[in-house]
PDB file of N, CA, C and O in Angstrom, chain B, residues numbered from 101:
ATOM      1  N   MET B 101      12.339   8.651   5.586  1.00  0.00           N
ATOM      2  CA  MET B 101      11.927   9.421   6.746  1.00  0.00           C
ATOM      3  C   MET B 101      11.793   8.817   7.973  1.00  0.00           C
ATOM      4  O   MET B 101      11.671   7.592   7.961  1.00  0.00           O
ATOM      5  N   GLY B 102      11.787   9.381   9.016  1.00  0.00           N
ATOM      6  CA  GLY B 102      11.689   8.617  10.394  1.00  0.00           C
ATOM      7  C   GLY B 102      10.504   9.284  11.039  1.00  0.00           C
ATOM      8  O   GLY B 102       9.961  10.284  10.570  1.00  0.00           O
ATOM      9  N   PRO B 103      10.075   8.574  12.319  1.00  0.00           N
ATOM     10  CA  PRO B 103       9.070   9.031  12.656  1.00  0.00           C
ATOM     11  C   PRO B 103       9.072  10.611  13.474  1.00  0.00           C
ATOM     12  O   PRO B 103       8.090  11.268  13.819  1.00  0.00           O
ATOM     13  N   ASP B 104      10.289  10.884  13.611  1.00  0.00           N
ATOM     14  CA  ASP B 104      10.557  12.233  14.194  1.00  0.00           C
ATOM     15  C   ASP B 104      10.847  13.416  13.279  1.00  0.00           C
ATOM     16  O   ASP B 104      11.000  14.561  13.704  1.00  0.00           O
ATOM     17  N   VAL B 105      10.915  13.061  11.978  1.00  0.00           N
ATOM     18  CA  VAL B 105      11.115  14.093  10.956  1.00  0.00           C
ATOM     19  C   VAL B 105       9.903  14.701  10.637  1.00  0.00           C
ATOM     20  O   VAL B 105       8.881  14.095  10.315  1.00  0.00           O
ATOM     21  N   VAL B 106      10.049  16.069  10.742  1.00  0.00           N
ATOM     22  CA  VAL B 106       8.835  17.001  10.810  1.00  0.00           C
ATOM     23  C   VAL B 106       8.460  16.998   9.065  1.00  0.00           C
ATOM     24  O   VAL B 106       9.327  17.252   8.230  1.00  0.00           O
ATOM     25  N   ILE B 107       7.351  16.742   8.785  1.00  0.00           N
ATOM     26  CA  ILE B 107       6.940  16.911   7.249  1.00  0.00           C
ATOM     27  C   ILE B 107       5.997  17.983   7.004  1.00  0.00           C
ATOM     28  O   ILE B 107       5.841  18.329   5.833  1.00  0.00           O
ATOM     29  N   CYS B 108       5.366  18.544   7.888  1.00  0.00           N
ATOM     30  CA  CYS B 108       4.478  19.851   7.882  1.00  0.00           C
ATOM     31  C   CYS B 108       4.973  20.745   8.872  1.00  0.00           C
ATOM     32  O   CYS B 108       4.725  20.553  10.062  1.00  0.00           O
ATOM     33  N   HIS B 109       5.722  21.802   8.436  1.00  0.00           N
ATOM     34  CA  HIS B 109       6.439  22.781   9.271  1.00  0.00           C
ATOM     35  C   HIS B 109       5.503  23.784   9.891  1.00  0.00           C
ATOM     36  O   HIS B 109       5.659  24.345  10.976  1.00  0.00           O
ATOM     37  N   CYS B 110       4.434  23.938   8.981  1.00  0.00           N
ATOM     38  CA  CYS B 110       3.384  24.963   9.527  1.00  0.00           C
ATOM     39  C   CYS B 110       2.643  24.402  10.821  1.00  0.00           C
ATOM     40  O   CYS B 110       2.345  25.144  11.757  1.00  0.00           O
ATOM     41  N   ARG B 111       2.393  23.173  10.806  1.00  0.00           N
ATOM     42  CA  ARG B 111       1.583  22.441  11.863  1.00  0.00           C
ATOM     43  C   ARG B 111       2.530  21.704  12.878  1.00  0.00           C
ATOM     44  O   ARG B 111       2.095  21.294  13.955  1.00  0.00           O
ATOM     45  N   ALA B 112       3.686  21.568  12.541  1.00  0.00           N
ATOM     46  CA  ALA B 112       4.625  20.905  13.291  1.00  0.00           C
ATOM     47  C   ALA B 112       4.154  19.329  13.372  1.00  0.00           C
ATOM     48  O   ALA B 112       3.916  18.798  14.457  1.00  0.00           O
ATOM     49  N   ILE B 113       4.051  18.675  12.190  1.00  0.00           N
ATOM     50  CA  ILE B 113       3.530  17.286  12.041  1.00  0.00           C
ATOM     51  C   ILE B 113       4.503  16.480  11.426  1.00  0.00           C
ATOM     52  O   ILE B 113       4.974  16.705  10.311  1.00  0.00           O
ATOM     53  N   SER B 114       4.844  15.406  12.263  1.00  0.00           N
ATOM     54  CA  SER B 114       5.986  14.582  11.990  1.00  0.00           C
ATOM     55  C   SER B 114       5.414  13.455  11.086  1.00  0.00           C
ATOM     56  O   SER B 114       4.228  13.133  11.003  1.00  0.00           O
ATOM     57  N   ASP B 115       6.417  12.940  10.457  1.00  0.00           N
ATOM     58  CA  ASP B 115       6.274  11.659   9.362  1.00  0.00           C
ATOM     59  C   ASP B 115       5.568  10.544  10.154  1.00  0.00           C
ATOM     60  O   ASP B 115       4.784   9.811   9.552  1.00  0.00           O
ATOM     61  N   GLY B 116       5.825  10.351  11.614  1.00  0.00           N
ATOM     62  CA  GLY B 116       4.969   9.546  12.222  1.00  0.00           C
ATOM     63  C   GLY B 116       3.551   9.474  12.287  1.00  0.00           C
ATOM     64  O   GLY B 116       2.813   8.506  12.104  1.00  0.00           O
ATOM     65  N   LEU B 117       3.275  10.717  12.594  1.00  0.00           N
ATOM     66  CA  LEU B 117       1.712  11.182  12.616  1.00  0.00           C
ATOM     67  C   LEU B 117       0.993  10.999  11.320  1.00  0.00           C
ATOM     68  O   LEU B 117      -0.186  10.667  11.196  1.00  0.00           O
ATOM     69  N   VAL B 118       1.910  11.276  10.304  1.00  0.00           N
ATOM     70  CA  VAL B 118       1.171  11.008   8.913  1.00  0.00           C
ATOM     71  C   VAL B 118       1.112   9.535   8.647  1.00  0.00           C
ATOM     72  O   VAL B 118       0.166   8.993   8.076  1.00  0.00           O
ATOM     73  N   ARG B 119       2.386   8.800   9.183  1.00  0.00           N
ATOM     74  CA  ARG B 119       1.949   7.040   8.939  1.00  0.00           C
ATOM     75  C   ARG B 119       0.846   6.719   9.803  1.00  0.00           C
ATOM     76  O   ARG B 119       0.074   5.848   9.402  1.00  0.00           O
ATOM     77  N   ALA B 120       0.591   7.356  11.109  1.00  0.00           N
ATOM     78  CA  ALA B 120      -0.371   6.863  11.930  1.00  0.00           C
ATOM     79  C   ALA B 120      -1.844   7.170  11.061  1.00  0.00           C
ATOM     80  O   ALA B 120      -2.747   6.333  11.027  1.00  0.00           O
ATOM     81  N   ALA B 121      -1.915   8.303  10.475  1.00  0.00           N
ATOM     82  CA  ALA B 121      -3.259   8.693   9.725  1.00  0.00           C
ATOM     83  C   ALA B 121      -3.530   7.464   8.680  1.00  0.00           C
ATOM     84  O   ALA B 121      -4.646   7.005   8.432  1.00  0.00           O
ATOM     85  N   VAL B 122      -2.117   6.957   8.035  1.00  0.00           N
ATOM     86  CA  VAL B 122      -2.294   6.141   6.920  1.00  0.00           C
ATOM     87  C   VAL B 122      -2.985   4.587   7.724  1.00  0.00           C
ATOM     88  O   VAL B 122      -3.964   3.934   7.363  1.00  0.00           O
ATOM     89  N   SER B 123      -2.100   4.359   8.842  1.00  0.00           N
ATOM     90  CA  SER B 123      -2.596   2.953   9.633  1.00  0.00           C
ATOM     91  C   SER B 123      -3.884   3.473   9.920  1.00  0.00           C
ATOM     92  O   SER B 123      -4.659   2.549   9.671  1.00  0.00           O
ATOM     93  N   GLY B 124      -4.552   4.496  10.326  1.00  0.00           N
ATOM     94  CA  GLY B 124      -5.985   4.490  10.404  1.00  0.00           C
ATOM     95  C   GLY B 124      -6.822   4.693   9.384  1.00  0.00           C
ATOM     96  O   GLY B 124      -7.965   5.087   9.615  1.00  0.00           O
ATOM     97  N   GLY B 125      -6.359   4.441   8.019  1.00  0.00           N
ATOM     98  CA  GLY B 125      -7.127   4.354   6.599  1.00  0.00           C
ATOM     99  C   GLY B 125      -6.929   5.244   5.888  1.00  0.00           C
ATOM    100  O   GLY B 125      -7.322   5.044   4.739  1.00  0.00           O
ATOM    101  N   ALA B 126      -6.346   6.443   6.124  1.00  0.00           N
ATOM    102  CA  ALA B 126      -5.865   7.453   5.166  1.00  0.00           C
ATOM    103  C   ALA B 126      -5.125   6.855   4.058  1.00  0.00           C
ATOM    104  O   ALA B 126      -4.160   6.141   4.330  1.00  0.00           O
ATOM    105  N   ALA B 127      -5.558   7.122   2.464  1.00  0.00           N
ATOM    106  CA  ALA B 127      -4.892   6.551   1.507  1.00  0.00           C
ATOM    107  C   ALA B 127      -4.477   7.678   0.441  1.00  0.00           C
ATOM    108  O   ALA B 127      -3.839   7.395  -0.573  1.00  0.00           O
ATOM    109  N   ASP B 128      -4.876   8.924   0.744  1.00  0.00           N
ATOM    110  CA  ASP B 128      -4.453   9.905  -0.188  1.00  0.00           C
ATOM    111  C   ASP B 128      -4.234  11.192   0.314  1.00  0.00           C
ATOM    112  O   ASP B 128      -4.652  11.363   1.460  1.00  0.00           O
ATOM    113  N   VAL B 129      -3.712  12.112  -0.212  1.00  0.00           N
ATOM    114  CA  VAL B 129      -3.295  13.483   0.412  1.00  0.00           C
ATOM    115  C   VAL B 129      -4.465  14.164   1.013  1.00  0.00           C
ATOM    116  O   VAL B 129      -4.339  14.677   2.124  1.00  0.00           O
ATOM    117  N   ASP B 130      -5.517  14.212   0.419  1.00  0.00           N
ATOM    118  CA  ASP B 130      -6.601  14.963   0.896  1.00  0.00           C
ATOM    119  C   ASP B 130      -7.116  14.447   2.287  1.00  0.00           C
ATOM    120  O   ASP B 130      -7.333  15.256   3.189  1.00  0.00           O
ATOM    121  N   THR B 131      -7.298  13.186   2.448  1.00  0.00           N
ATOM    122  CA  THR B 131      -7.482  12.319   3.745  1.00  0.00           C
ATOM    123  C   THR B 131      -6.623  12.538   4.710  1.00  0.00           C
ATOM    124  O   THR B 131      -7.034  12.694   5.860  1.00  0.00           O
ATOM    125  N   ILE B 132      -5.439  12.581   4.440  1.00  0.00           N
ATOM    126  CA  ILE B 132      -4.213  12.929   5.284  1.00  0.00           C
ATOM    127  C   ILE B 132      -4.502  14.296   5.941  1.00  0.00           C
ATOM    128  O   ILE B 132      -4.372  14.532   7.142  1.00  0.00           O
ATOM    129  N   VAL B 133      -4.917  15.176   4.979  1.00  0.00           N
ATOM    130  CA  VAL B 133      -5.042  16.762   5.517  1.00  0.00           C
ATOM    131  C   VAL B 133      -6.183  16.710   6.587  1.00  0.00           C
ATOM    132  O   VAL B 133      -6.165  17.269   7.683  1.00  0.00           O
ATOM    133  N   ARG B 134      -7.165  15.942   6.067  1.00  0.00           N
ATOM    134  CA  ARG B 134      -8.383  16.079   7.070  1.00  0.00           C
ATOM    135  C   ARG B 134      -8.223  15.189   8.350  1.00  0.00           C
ATOM    136  O   ARG B 134      -8.758  15.557   9.395  1.00  0.00           O
ATOM    137  N   GLN B 135      -7.561  14.123   8.299  1.00  0.00           N
ATOM    138  CA  GLN B 135      -7.293  13.417   9.554  1.00  0.00           C
ATOM    139  C   GLN B 135      -6.021  13.925  10.405  1.00  0.00           C
ATOM    140  O   GLN B 135      -6.107  13.732  11.618  1.00  0.00           O
ATOM    141  N   CYS B 136      -5.028  14.455  10.000  1.00  0.00           N
ATOM    142  CA  CYS B 136      -3.950  15.114  10.701  1.00  0.00           C
ATOM    143  C   CYS B 136      -3.701  16.411  10.640  1.00  0.00           C
ATOM    144  O   CYS B 136      -2.933  16.899  11.469  1.00  0.00           O
ATOM    145  N   GLY B 137      -4.253  17.148   9.727  1.00  0.00           N
ATOM    146  CA  GLY B 137      -3.799  18.577   9.311  1.00  0.00           C
ATOM    147  C   GLY B 137      -2.491  18.897   8.710  1.00  0.00           C
ATOM    148  O   GLY B 137      -2.118  20.057   8.536  1.00  0.00           O
ATOM    149  N   ALA B 138      -1.815  17.880   8.402  1.00  0.00           N
ATOM    150  CA  ALA B 138      -0.544  18.065   7.429  1.00  0.00           C
ATOM    151  C   ALA B 138      -1.046  18.581   6.183  1.00  0.00           C
ATOM    152  O   ALA B 138      -2.023  18.074   5.631  1.00  0.00           O
ATOM    153  N   GLY B 139      -0.350  19.679   5.666  1.00  0.00           N
ATOM    154  CA  GLY B 139      -0.729  20.081   4.378  1.00  0.00           C
ATOM    155  C   GLY B 139      -1.945  20.994   4.263  1.00  0.00           C
ATOM    156  O   GLY B 139      -2.376  21.321   3.157  1.00  0.00           O
ATOM    157  N   SER B 140      -2.576  21.466   5.565  1.00  0.00           N
ATOM    158  CA  SER B 140      -3.610  22.195   5.615  1.00  0.00           C
ATOM    159  C   SER B 140      -3.472  23.771   5.666  1.00  0.00           C
ATOM    160  O   SER B 140      -4.434  24.538   5.618  1.00  0.00           O
ATOM    161  N   VAL B 141      -2.223  24.129   5.765  1.00  0.00           N
ATOM    162  CA  VAL B 141      -1.978  25.661   5.900  1.00  0.00           C
ATOM    163  C   VAL B 141      -1.331  26.282   4.441  1.00  0.00           C
ATOM    164  O   VAL B 141      -1.986  26.999   3.685  1.00  0.00           O
ATOM    165  N   CYS B 142      -0.079  25.914   4.224  1.00  0.00           N
ATOM    166  CA  CYS B 142       0.324  26.474   3.170  1.00  0.00           C
ATOM    167  C   CYS B 142       0.486  25.573   2.057  1.00  0.00           C
ATOM    168  O   CYS B 142       0.883  25.986   0.967  1.00  0.00           O
ATOM    169  N   GLY B 143       0.214  24.416   2.261  1.00  0.00           N
ATOM    170  CA  GLY B 143       0.219  23.073   1.110  1.00  0.00           C
ATOM    171  C   GLY B 143       1.467  22.774   0.757  1.00  0.00           C
ATOM    172  O   GLY B 143       1.612  21.804   0.013  1.00  0.00           O
ATOM    173  N   GLY B 144       2.644  23.523   1.198  1.00  0.00           N
ATOM    174  CA  GLY B 144       4.142  23.216   0.799  1.00  0.00           C
ATOM    175  C   GLY B 144       4.491  21.854   0.836  1.00  0.00           C
ATOM    176  O   GLY B 144       5.221  21.369  -0.029  1.00  0.00           O
ATOM    177  N   CYS B 145       3.970  21.114   1.886  1.00  0.00           N
ATOM    178  CA  CYS B 145       4.268  19.842   2.090  1.00  0.00           C
ATOM    179  C   CYS B 145       3.374  18.580   1.462  1.00  0.00           C
ATOM    180  O   CYS B 145       3.436  17.390   1.769  1.00  0.00           O
ATOM    181  N   ARG B 146       2.642  19.149   0.615  1.00  0.00           N
ATOM    182  CA  ARG B 146       1.747  18.048   0.000  1.00  0.00           C
ATOM    183  C   ARG B 146       2.387  17.003  -0.797  1.00  0.00           C
ATOM    184  O   ARG B 146       2.128  15.800  -0.774  1.00  0.00           O
ATOM    185  N   PRO B 147       3.325  17.664  -1.559  1.00  0.00           N
ATOM    186  CA  PRO B 147       4.215  16.770  -2.428  1.00  0.00           C
ATOM    187  C   PRO B 147       5.122  15.671  -1.520  1.00  0.00           C
ATOM    188  O   PRO B 147       5.333  14.511  -1.873  1.00  0.00           O
ATOM    189  N   ALA B 148       5.509  16.161  -0.532  1.00  0.00           N
ATOM    190  CA  ALA B 148       6.289  15.068   0.383  1.00  0.00           C
ATOM    191  C   ALA B 148       5.346  14.175   1.032  1.00  0.00           C
ATOM    192  O   ALA B 148       5.672  13.068   1.461  1.00  0.00           O
ATOM    193  N   ILE B 149       4.089  14.696   1.107  1.00  0.00           N
ATOM    194  CA  ILE B 149       3.105  13.690   1.761  1.00  0.00           C
ATOM    195  C   ILE B 149       2.731  12.613   0.618  1.00  0.00           C
ATOM    196  O   ILE B 149       2.545  11.439   0.939  1.00  0.00           O
ATOM    197  N   ALA B 150       2.631  13.015  -0.648  1.00  0.00           N
ATOM    198  CA  ALA B 150       2.456  12.108  -1.693  1.00  0.00           C
ATOM    199  C   ALA B 150       3.543  11.307  -2.048  1.00  0.00           C
ATOM    200  O   ALA B 150       3.386  10.296  -2.733  1.00  0.00           O
ATOM    201  N   LEU B 151       4.741  11.713  -1.598  1.00  0.00           N
ATOM    202  CA  LEU B 151       5.935  10.718  -1.840  1.00  0.00           C
ATOM    203  C   LEU B 151       5.986   9.763  -0.716  1.00  0.00           C
ATOM    204  O   LEU B 151       6.388   8.607  -0.849  1.00  0.00           O
ATOM    205  N   LEU B 152       5.550  10.295   0.448  1.00  0.00           N
ATOM    206  CA  LEU B 152       5.309   9.207   1.502  1.00  0.00           C
ATOM    207  C   LEU B 152       4.326   8.024   1.141  1.00  0.00           C
ATOM    208  O   LEU B 152       4.550   6.820   1.268  1.00  0.00           O
ATOM    209  N   LEU B 153       3.105   8.684   0.629  1.00  0.00           N
ATOM    210  CA  LEU B 153       2.148   7.721   0.201  1.00  0.00           C
ATOM    211  C   LEU B 153       2.577   6.598  -0.865  1.00  0.00           C
ATOM    212  O   LEU B 153       2.247   5.414  -0.801  1.00  0.00           O
ATOM    213  N   GLY B 154       3.392   7.205  -1.879  1.00  0.00           N
ATOM    214  CA  GLY B 154       4.121   6.462  -2.907  1.00  0.00           C
ATOM    215  C   GLY B 154       5.049   5.290  -2.279  1.00  0.00           C
ATOM    216  O   GLY B 154       5.075   4.131  -2.695  1.00  0.00           O
ATOM    217  N   ASP B 155       5.750   5.771  -1.277  1.00  0.00           N
ATOM    218  CA  ASP B 155       6.900   4.990  -0.621  1.00  0.00           C
ATOM    219  C   ASP B 155       5.958   3.710   0.246  1.00  0.00           C
ATOM    220  O   ASP B 155       6.382   2.576   0.467  1.00  0.00           O
ATOM    221  N   LEU B 156       4.774   4.176   0.595  1.00  0.00           N
ATOM    222  CA  LEU B 156       3.911   3.209   1.331  1.00  0.00           C
ATOM    223  C   LEU B 156       3.227   2.286   0.401  1.00  0.00           C
ATOM    224  O   LEU B 156       2.598   1.341   0.876  1.00  0.00           O
ATOM    225  N   GLY B 157       3.291   2.479  -0.978  1.00  0.00           N
ATOM    226  CA  GLY B 157       2.460   1.718  -1.980  1.00  0.00           C
ATOM    227  C   GLY B 157       1.290   2.196  -2.285  1.00  0.00           C
ATOM    228  O   GLY B 157       0.639   1.513  -3.076  1.00  0.00           O
ATOM    229  N   LEU B 158       0.685   3.441  -1.788  1.00  0.00           N
ATOM    230  CA  LEU B 158      -0.403   3.983  -2.062  1.00  0.00           C
ATOM    231  C   LEU B 158      -0.466   4.883  -3.219  1.00  0.00           C
ATOM    232  O   LEU B 158       0.491   5.033  -3.978  1.00  0.00           O
ATOM    233  N   ARG B 159      -1.712   5.545  -3.370  1.00  0.00           N
ATOM    234  CA  ARG B 159      -1.824   6.194  -4.596  1.00  0.00           C
ATOM    235  C   ARG B 159      -2.246   7.850  -3.904  1.00  0.00           C
ATOM    236  O   ARG B 159      -2.448   8.074  -2.710  1.00  0.00           O
ATOM    237  N   SER B 160      -2.294   8.732  -4.886  1.00  0.00           N
ATOM    238  CA  SER B 160      -2.515   9.990  -4.427  1.00  0.00           C
ATOM    239  C   SER B 160      -3.566  10.642  -5.542  1.00  0.00           C
ATOM    240  O   SER B 160      -4.006   9.894  -6.415  1.00  0.00           O
ATOM    241  N   VAL B 161      -3.922  11.888  -5.512  1.00  0.00           N
ATOM    242  CA  VAL B 161      -4.690  12.339  -6.531  1.00  0.00           C
ATOM    243  C   VAL B 161      -4.079  13.577  -7.167  1.00  0.00           C
ATOM    244  O   VAL B 161      -3.246  14.208  -6.516  1.00  0.00           O
ATOM    245  N   ASP B 162      -4.414  13.963  -8.347  1.00  0.00           N
ATOM    246  CA  ASP B 162      -3.840  15.101  -9.082  1.00  0.00           C
ATOM    247  C   ASP B 162      -4.719  16.082  -8.670  1.00  0.00           C
ATOM    248  O   ASP B 162      -5.628  15.911  -7.857  1.00  0.00           O
ATOM    249  N   ASP B 163      -4.360  17.420  -9.406  1.00  0.00           N
ATOM    250  CA  ASP B 163      -5.314  18.643  -9.207  1.00  0.00           C
ATOM    251  C   ASP B 163      -6.641  18.375  -9.803  1.00  0.00           C
ATOM    252  O   ASP B 163      -7.496  19.234  -9.589  1.00  0.00           O
ATOM    253  N   HIS B 164      -6.986  17.310 -10.534  1.00  0.00           N
ATOM    254  CA  HIS B 164      -8.117  17.384 -11.031  1.00  0.00           C
ATOM    255  C   HIS B 164      -9.098  16.261 -10.324  1.00  0.00           C
ATOM    256  O   HIS B 164     -10.203  15.982 -10.790  1.00  0.00           O
ATOM    257  N   GLY B 165      -8.513  15.615  -9.063  1.00  0.00           N
ATOM    258  CA  GLY B 165      -9.222  14.623  -8.496  1.00  0.00           C
ATOM    259  C   GLY B 165      -9.147  13.305  -8.901  1.00  0.00           C
ATOM    260  O   GLY B 165      -9.758  12.388  -8.352  1.00  0.00           O
ATOM    261  N   ALA B 166      -8.288  13.174 -10.009  1.00  0.00           N
ATOM    262  CA  ALA B 166      -7.938  11.824 -10.284  1.00  0.00           C
ATOM    263  C   ALA B 166      -6.999  11.051  -9.908  1.00  0.00           C
ATOM    264  O   ALA B 166      -5.854  11.480 -10.053  1.00  0.00           O
ATOM    265  N   ALA B 167      -7.201   9.635  -9.294  1.00  0.00           N
ATOM    266  CA  ALA B 167      -6.306   8.975  -8.907  1.00  0.00           C
ATOM    267  C   ALA B 167      -5.153   8.720  -9.572  1.00  0.00           C
ATOM    268  O   ALA B 167      -5.307   8.158 -10.656  1.00  0.00           O
ATOM    269  N   VAL B 168      -3.818   9.020  -9.175  1.00  0.00           N
ATOM    270  CA  VAL B 168      -2.578   8.505  -9.832  1.00  0.00           C
ATOM    271  C   VAL B 168      -1.654   7.687  -8.964  1.00  0.00           C
ATOM    272  O   VAL B 168      -1.406   7.962  -7.790  1.00  0.00           O
ATOM    273  N   ALA B 169      -1.234   6.810  -9.534  1.00  0.00           N
ATOM    274  CA  ALA B 169      -0.058   6.123  -9.127  1.00  0.00           C
ATOM    275  C   ALA B 169       1.337   6.820  -8.808  1.00  0.00           C
ATOM    276  O   ALA B 169       1.957   7.472  -9.649  1.00  0.00           O
ATOM    277  N   ILE B 170       1.736   6.624  -7.573  1.00  0.00           N
ATOM    278  CA  ILE B 170       3.081   7.247  -7.311  1.00  0.00           C
ATOM    279  C   ILE B 170       4.123   6.214  -6.997  1.00  0.00           C
ATOM    280  O   ILE B 170       4.002   5.501  -6.001  1.00  0.00           O
ATOM    281  N   ALA B 171       5.140   6.110  -7.811  1.00  0.00           N
ATOM    282  CA  ALA B 171       6.114   5.259  -7.677  1.00  0.00           C
ATOM    283  C   ALA B 171       6.972   5.354  -6.493  1.00  0.00           C
ATOM    284  O   ALA B 171       7.333   6.466  -6.109  1.00  0.00           O
ATOM    285  N   PRO B 172       7.348   4.238  -5.849  1.00  0.00           N
ATOM    286  CA  PRO B 172       8.122   4.523  -4.555  1.00  0.00           C
ATOM    287  C   PRO B 172       9.326   5.162  -5.057  1.00  0.00           C
ATOM    288  O   PRO B 172       9.606   5.009  -6.246  1.00  0.00           O
ATOM    289  N   ARG B 173      10.135   5.917  -4.240  1.00  0.00           N
ATOM    290  CA  ARG B 173      11.343   6.422  -4.394  1.00  0.00           C
ATOM    291  C   ARG B 173      12.621   5.410  -4.290  1.00  0.00           C
ATOM    292  O   ARG B 173      12.656   4.614  -3.352  1.00  0.00           O
ATOM    293  N   THR B 174      13.534   5.439  -5.131  1.00  0.00           N
ATOM    294  CA  THR B 174      14.523   4.372  -5.232  1.00  0.00           C
ATOM    295  C   THR B 174      15.751   5.131  -4.649  1.00  0.00           C
ATOM    296  O   THR B 174      15.812   6.360  -4.662  1.00  0.00           O
ATOM    297  N   ALA B 175      16.687   4.360  -4.158  1.00  0.00           N
ATOM    298  CA  ALA B 175      18.139   4.700  -3.336  1.00  0.00           C
ATOM    299  C   ALA B 175      18.867   5.290  -4.476  1.00  0.00           C
ATOM    300  O   ALA B 175      18.970   4.763  -5.584  1.00  0.00           O
ATOM    301  N   ALA B 176      19.358   6.413  -4.123  1.00  0.00           N
ATOM    302  CA  ALA B 176      20.261   6.917  -5.290  1.00  0.00           C
ATOM    303  C   ALA B 176      21.503   6.486  -5.219  1.00  0.00           C
ATOM    304  O   ALA B 176      22.320   6.811  -6.080  1.00  0.00           O
TER     305      ALA B 176
END
């Protein structure tokens, strides 16, 4: 993804803004939601946010609040 790719269509939030939230200390999907609003409307982009976190070597949380490692995507 690039900085101009819209990751959250409901709020028109780009990949770059999500990455900026990560640079500011966000390390999981829920913190991304609180810091920049991505994923706060319909939630459909939360899996994409989790993949981005995995690409950045971070972790996400599952539906029960447990931390889970997300493997970075590999080129096909």
